[in-house]
Phi, psi and omega in degrees: 000320180298319178296320179299313181300315183291320179297313179298322179297314180296319179298311180300314180298311183297314185288320176296323177298319177298319179297323175296321177295324179295319176298317178300323180293323180290333177271359179058046181274169180278175188293327178294320177295323175304310184296316182293316180293322177298319181292313180299321180289319184293320185259355187300309183295317179293327178295314178301316180303309184293322178296317180292326179279348180071033178245163178304134180295129193304319185280345175288323180277341182217099184287001174303326180297322178292323176298318178300317180295316180297314180297319179296319179296315179294318179298321179293326176304320182273337189237006182302322182295331178290320178294320180297328180294336180277343179092132175053041183295322181298315184291323179288320177297318179297323181295318179294316178298316179300314181297317179295314185285333177297320178284318182300315180299318178292319182295315181294322179299319180293336176282339181265316183215128185274070178228101187305317182297320177295320180298318179297314180299318179294325176298316179294315181297317180297321183288330189262331193291327178298320178293323178298314179299312181303309184292326179292313180298321183275001182055042178252153174302132184292137180296335185281347176258008174287145180296334179296152180299125175218293177300325178298321179294317178297318178298316182297319179295312181295316181297316180298316180299311183298317180298316181296319178296320179296334177263023172069023172286134180304149185303318183297308177298321179298318179294319180297315181292314180299315179296321180294318179299313180298316182293318181297318178297317179290323178298320177297323178293320181291315186278322189238003178072028179303138177204160174268157179300135178275166181291139172223130178296145178306130179089352179277156180265000000 
């Protein structure tokens, strides 16, 4: 279980950090800004999770996570243009990070406190908060208020993982299925504009 948590954590941090670097590239910022935006994005969701759970913040105890963010930011400085040529690099990087962190947040919560509903909520918060920080710093519209499926995908990933674990499915298969569900839903939103019906007041057109 410890290995699963660390692997998911590194994946989530690295990919979210890359998404922060991509935003910095679009704003034509300098390399230090790349690194800082990558770092804030990479560790943001996990920091919120650990603070709410009342446990030591993960990157304070292991500065490898900060190294991952710095390396991701620098790498994006040199390669952002290659990603842009492939189309939608920010959204795909964000989708992978969201899927990893939705499961990671839920998994870590269950190791701290055995409350499934709390684990699902923590999975969603962990998956979304890094993107909120990134978009806020960059003065960009937040991805979580977009009509396309995002929070729903994070919820589906965390919920699927928690349900499977509660039914005694081993953590690795549960994490793989939960992460895949979250990613597929977000991928459908990116490629095909999947969304849930928005609110409409009674009588409005």
